[in-house]
C-alpha positions in Angstrom: -18.3 -118.0 -146.3 -18.5 -114.8 -148.3 -17.3 -112.1 -146.0 -17.5 -109.2 -148.4 -21.2 -108.8 -148.3 -21.9 -110.2 -144.8 -24.8 -108.8 -142.8 -23.2 -108.3 -139.4 -25.2 -107.7 -136.3 -22.6 -106.9 -133.6 -23.7 -106.7 -130.0 -21.1 -104.9 -128.0 -20.2 -108.0 -126.0 -16.7 -107.6 -127.4 -16.2 -104.9 -124.7 -16.5 -107.5 -122.0 -13.3 -109.1 -123.4 -11.5 -105.8 -123.9 -12.3 -104.1 -120.7 -10.3 -106.4 -118.5 -7.2 -105.3 -120.4 -8.2 -101.7 -120.2 -9.1 -101.3 -116.6 -6.7 -100.1 -113.9 -7.2 -100.3 -110.1 -6.3 -97.3 -108.1 -6.8 -96.4 -104.4 -10.1 -94.8 -103.5 -13.4 -95.3 -101.7 -17.1 -95.5 -102.3 -20.1 -94.3 -100.4 -23.0 -96.6 -100.7 -26.7 -95.7 -100.6 -27.0 -96.5 -96.9 -24.0 -94.3 -96.1 -21.5 -97.1 -95.7 -18.0 -96.2 -96.8 -16.0 -99.0 -98.5 -12.3 -98.3 -99.1 -10.0 -100.2 -101.4 -8.8 -100.3 -105.0 -11.3 -99.2 -107.6 -11.3 -99.8 -111.4 -11.2 -96.9 -113.8 -11.7 -97.3 -117.5 -9.6 -94.7 -119.4 -10.3 -96.0 -122.9 -14.0 -96.5 -122.3 -14.8 -93.9 -119.6 -18.6 -94.3 -120.1 -18.3 -97.5 -118.1 -17.2 -95.5 -115.1 -20.7 -94.0 -115.2 -22.4 -97.4 -115.0 -20.4 -99.4 -112.4 -17.2 -99.9 -110.5 -15.2 -103.0 -109.4 -13.8 -102.5 -105.9 -11.2 -104.7 -104.1 -11.8 -104.2 -100.4 -8.7 -102.7 -98.7 -8.9 -105.2 -95.7 -8.9 -108.1 -98.1 -6.1 -106.7 -100.1 -4.0 -106.2 -97.0 -4.7 -109.7 -95.8 -3.6 -111.2 -99.1 -0.3 -109.4 -100.1 0.8 -110.2 -103.6 -2.4 -112.0 -104.5 -5.0 -111.1 -107.1 -7.9 -110.3 -104.8 -11.4 -110.8 -106.1 -13.3 -107.6 -106.7 -17.0 -106.7 -106.1 -19.1 -105.0 -108.6 -21.2 -101.9 -107.6 -23.6 -100.4 -110.1 -24.8 -96.8 -110.2 -28.0 -97.7 -108.3 -25.8 -99.0 -105.3 -23.7 -95.8 -105.0 -24.0 -92.2 -103.8 -20.5 -91.3 -105.0 -17.0 -92.7 -105.2 -13.6 -91.2 -105.3 -10.4 -92.4 -107.1 -7.3 -90.4 -106.5 -8.3 -86.7 -106.9 -11.4 -87.6 -109.1 -14.8 -87.7 -107.6 -17.9 -89.3 -109.3 -21.4 -88.6 -108.0 -24.8 -90.0 -109.0 -26.8 -87.7 -111.3 -30.1 -88.3 -112.9 -29.9 -87.2 -116.5 -31.9 -88.3 -119.6 -29.8 -88.0 -122.7 -32.5 -87.3 -125.2 -30.0 -87.3 -128.1 -28.9 -90.8 -127.5 -31.8 -92.9 -126.1 -30.9 -96.6 -126.1 -31.8 -99.7 -124.3 -29.2 -99.2 -121.6 -30.2 -95.6 -121.2 -33.9 -96.5 -120.9 -33.0 -99.0 -118.3 -31.6 -96.4 -116.0 -31.0 -92.7 -116.3 -28.8 -92.5 -113.2 -25.1 -92.1 -114.0 -22.0 -91.8 -111.9 -20.6 -88.5 -113.3 -17.2 -87.1 -112.7 -17.4 -83.8 -110.8 -15.6 -80.9 -112.5 -16.9 -78.0 -110.3 -19.1 -77.4 -107.3 -20.7 -74.2 -106.0 -23.4 -72.0 -107.5 -22.5 -73.6 -110.8 -22.0 -77.3 -110.7 -20.3 -79.0 -113.6 -20.1 -82.7 -114.5 -18.6 -84.7 -117.3 -21.0 -86.9 -119.2 -20.2 -89.4 -122.0 -22.9 -90.8 -124.3 -22.9 -94.6 -124.5 -21.8 -96.8 -127.4 -24.5 -98.2 -129.7 -26.2 -101.3 -128.3 -26.1 -102.9 -131.8 -24.3 -102.3 -135.1 -26.0 -103.5 -138.2 -24.1 -103.1 -141.4 -23.5 -104.8 -144.8 -19.8 -105.3 -145.2 -16.7 -107.1 -144.0 -15.6 -107.6 -140.5 -13.0 -104.9 -141.0 -15.9 -102.5 -141.9 -17.6 -103.3 -138.6 -14.4 -102.8 -136.7 -13.8 -99.4 -138.4 -17.4 -98.4 -137.6 -17.0 -99.3 -134.0 -13.7 -97.5 -133.7 -15.1 -94.3 -135.4 -18.0 -94.4 -133.0 -15.7 -94.8 -130.0 -13.5 -92.0 -131.1 -16.5 -89.8 -131.5 -17.8 -90.6 -128.0 -14.4 -89.8 -126.5 -14.2 -86.5 -128.3 -17.7 -85.2 -127.9 -18.6 -85.5 -124.2 -20.9 -83.0 -122.6 -20.1 -80.7 -119.7 -23.4 -80.7 -117.9 -23.9 -77.6 -115.7 -26.6 -76.7 -113.2 -26.8 -73.2 -111.8 -28.4 -72.5 -108.4 -31.8 -74.2 -108.2 -32.2 -75.0 -111.8 -33.7 -78.4 -112.4 -32.4 -78.7 -116.0 -28.8 -79.6 -116.9 -27.3 -77.6 -119.7 -24.3 -78.6 -121.9 -21.8 -75.7 -121.4 -20.3 -76.5 -124.8 -23.6 -75.7 -126.4 -24.9 -72.9 -124.3 -24.7 -69.1 -124.2 -21.9 -68.6 -121.6 -22.9 -65.0 -121.1 -26.1 -66.3 -119.4 -24.0 -68.5 -117.2 -21.5 -65.8 -116.1 -23.6 -62.7 -116.8 -24.3 -61.8 -113.1 -20.6 -61.6 -112.5 -19.4 -59.4 -115.4 -15.7 -59.6 -114.5 -15.8 -63.4 -115.1 -17.5 -63.0 -118.4 -15.2 -60.2 -119.6 -12.1 -62.2 -118.6 -13.4 -65.3 -120.5 -14.3 -63.2 -123.6 -10.7 -61.9 -123.7 -9.2 -65.4 -123.3 -8.1 -64.8 -119.8 -8.4 -68.4 -118.8 -6.2 -69.7 -121.7 -9.3 -70.1 -123.9 -9.8 -68.9 -127.4 -11.0 -65.3 -127.2 -14.6 -64.5 -128.2 -14.9 -61.9 -130.9 -17.0 -58.8 -130.2 -17.5 -58.0 -133.8 -21.0 -57.7 -135.0 -22.7 -59.2 -138.0 -23.5 -62.6 -139.4 -20.0 -63.4 -140.5 -18.6 -62.8 -137.1 -21.3 -64.9 -135.5 -20.6 -67.8 -137.8 -16.9 -67.5 -137.1 -17.5 -67.7 -133.3 -19.8 -70.7 -133.8 -17.1 -72.4 -135.8 -14.5 -71.6 -133.2 -16.8 -72.9 -130.4 -17.3 -76.2 -132.2 -13.5 -76.6 -132.7 -12.1 -75.4 -129.4 -14.8 -76.1 -126.8 -13.8 -79.6 -125.9 -10.1 -79.0 -126.4 -10.3 -76.1 -123.9 -12.6 -77.5 -121.3 -10.1 -76.9 -118.5 -10.3 -73.2 -119.3 -14.1 -73.3 -118.9 -13.8 -75.2 -115.6 -11.3 -72.6 -114.4 -13.8 -69.8 -115.2 -16.6 -71.7 -113.4 -14.4 -72.2 -110.3 -13.5 -68.6 -110.2 -17.1 -67.7 -110.6 -18.0 -70.0 -107.7 -15.2 -68.5 -105.5 -16.7 -65.0 -106.1 -20.2 -66.2 -105.4 -20.0 -68.2 -102.2 -22.8 -68.3 -99.7 -23.1 -65.2 -97.7 -21.5 -62.9 -100.2 
């Protein structure tokens, strides 16, 4: 077979093989739709974190305790079964969000995702990963396809969204692509501190003019994802200063 000019249609079934090697079970619990709490060991996918948004595999703690040293069978729970789940110090909650930039068959099937909670309060923040392509179609060798899949995976890992929701807003906004002055503007000390790099972030220039604006845009594109923890720190301090009753 000539593999140099092969039309390859690659369904992402290969992930089913790779995920078993990638997952790791850690102590945690899940709250189901009916309020039932199920404790045990829960799978987390570090190399393909978008799967954490779709489902979990859970090994019930009672079954694990009754079978020491044995590989206990896990049960799969999908996003529609869950209210939230917690693994270690990471909490994932169900959020309804339509990713208009990446509509695919799996996204059209359900727009409910189990998103990692980054901040709670007047400003809520969640981590959202877009999903891999359902199908790759390309002319080329198998190596070309593997390279394309790897590039797509690296891009998804690097360019996740920090979805924020302030007060009673219905819409989620990506904090990496939003005017943060609007987010923090009603608490000037937070905005001023963030502008000056007070959270370990890249300072925001106050220079006027087109060139300065373009420079800030370039910095934002370069540093936003790298410095997401600084942004979360600013949101958490904002929330601490704007608690109910203040």
